[in-house]
C-alpha positions as CSV (number, residue, x, y, z in Angstrom):
1,M,-23.2,39.6,35.2
2,A,-23.0,40.7,31.6
3,D,-19.3,41.6,32.2
4,D,-18.6,38.2,33.6
5,L,-20.2,36.5,30.6
6,E,-18.2,38.7,28.2
7,A,-15.0,37.9,30.1
8,L,-15.7,34.2,29.9
9,R,-16.3,34.5,26.2
10,R,-13.0,36.4,25.6
11,K,-11.1,33.8,27.7
12,R,-12.6,30.9,25.7
13,L,-11.9,32.7,22.4
14,A,-8.3,33.2,23.4
15,E,-8.0,29.5,24.4
16,L,-9.5,28.4,21.1
17,Q,-7.1,30.6,19.2
18,Q,-4.1,29.2,21.1
19,Q,-5.3,25.7,20.3
20,Q,-5.6,26.5,16.7
21,Q,-2.1,28.0,16.5
22,A,-0.7,25.0,18.2
23,S,-2.4,22.6,15.8
24,Q,-1.2,24.6,12.8
25,Q,2.4,24.4,14.0
26,M,2.1,20.7,14.6
27,G,0.4,20.3,11.2
28,G,3.6,21.6,9.5
29,A,5.6,18.8,11.3
30,D,3.0,16.2,10.4
31,M,3.0,17.3,6.8
32,Q,6.8,17.0,6.7
33,A,6.7,13.5,8.1
34,A,3.9,12.5,5.7
35,Y,6.0,13.9,2.8
36,Q,9.0,11.9,3.9
37,Q,6.9,8.7,4.2
38,E,5.5,9.3,0.7
39,Q,9.0,9.8,-0.7
40,A,10.3,6.6,1.0
41,K,7.3,4.6,-0.4
42,A,7.8,6.0,-3.9
43,E,11.5,5.0,-3.7
44,M,10.6,1.5,-2.5
45,D,8.1,1.1,-5.4
46,A,10.7,2.2,-7.9
47,Q,13.2,-0.4,-6.6
48,K,10.6,-3.1,-6.6
49,Q,9.6,-2.3,-10.2
50,A,13.3,-2.3,-11.2
51,I,13.8,-5.8,-9.8
52,L,10.6,-7.0,-11.4
53,R,11.8,-5.7,-14.8
54,Q,14.9,-7.8,-14.4
55,I,13.1,-11.1,-13.4
56,L,9.9,-10.9,-15.5
57,T,9.4,-10.9,-19.3
58,P,7.3,-7.9,-20.6
59,E,4.3,-10.2,-21.1
60,A,4.5,-11.5,-17.5
61,R,4.8,-7.9,-16.2
62,E,1.8,-6.9,-18.3
63,R,-0.3,-9.8,-16.9
64,L,0.6,-8.8,-13.3
65,T,-0.4,-5.2,-14.0
66,R,-3.8,-6.2,-15.4
67,L,-4.3,-8.6,-12.5
68,K,-3.4,-5.9,-10.0
69,M,-6.7,-4.1,-10.9
70,S,-8.8,-6.9,-9.5
71,R,-6.6,-8.8,-7.1
72,K,-4.2,-6.3,-5.6
73,E,-3.3,-8.3,-2.5
74,M,-2.6,-11.5,-4.4
75,V,-0.3,-9.6,-6.9
76,E,1.6,-7.9,-4.0
77,Q,2.1,-11.3,-2.4
78,I,3.5,-12.9,-5.5
79,E,5.7,-9.9,-6.3
80,G,7.1,-10.1,-2.8
81,Q,7.8,-13.8,-3.2
82,L,9.4,-13.3,-6.6
83,I,11.6,-10.5,-5.3
84,M,12.7,-12.7,-2.4
85,L,13.6,-15.5,-4.7
86,A,15.6,-13.2,-7.0
87,Q,17.5,-11.6,-4.1
88,G,18.3,-15.0,-2.8
89,G,19.7,-16.1,-6.2
90,R,17.1,-18.9,-6.6
91,L,15.9,-17.8,-10.0
92,Q,17.9,-19.1,-12.9
93,A,16.0,-17.4,-15.7
94,K,13.4,-14.8,-16.4
95,I,9.9,-15.8,-15.6
96,D,7.8,-15.8,-18.7
97,D,4.0,-15.5,-19.0
98,A,3.4,-19.3,-19.0
99,K,5.4,-19.8,-15.8
100,L,3.6,-16.9,-14.2
101,K,0.3,-18.4,-15.1
102,Q,1.4,-21.6,-13.3
103,L,2.4,-19.7,-10.2
104,L,-0.9,-17.8,-10.1
105,L,-2.8,-21.0,-10.4
106,Q,-0.9,-22.4,-7.5
107,M,-1.7,-19.4,-5.4
108,Q,-5.4,-19.4,-6.0
109,P,-7.4,-20.6,-3.0
110,K,-9.0,-24.0,-3.4
111,K,-12.6,-23.9,-4.2
112,R,-14.8,-25.9,-1.9
113,K,-17.5,-28.1,-3.3
114,T,-20.9,-27.2,-1.9
115,T,-23.8,-29.5,-2.0
116,I,-27.4,-29.0,-1.0
117,T,-29.2,-31.9,0.6
118,R,-32.9,-32.1,1.4
119,V,-34.1,-32.9,4.8
């Protein structure tokens, strides 16, 4: 009975080692894919920043950078819209800080007025 238990332990240990080796081999492929994805993302970000440098004044870019710290989704949305407008040729001039402020105000969600009534 002790021999059977020892044989089961060895068999289980061999199975675990095979699983570990297989996962390590797959891990190398996963790391390669993750590295390629990271490179593609970095390249897209660089292209995006190059376009934004062309269509925004330095003050407007600075405002977007500061705003990105608190409202990342909103900034990404407006950057996407500005890039689409620029690529479509619908922007005639660079967007300055005042014009960017107007765009940001238009994008803010409307605040609802709340009232409390007594019953």
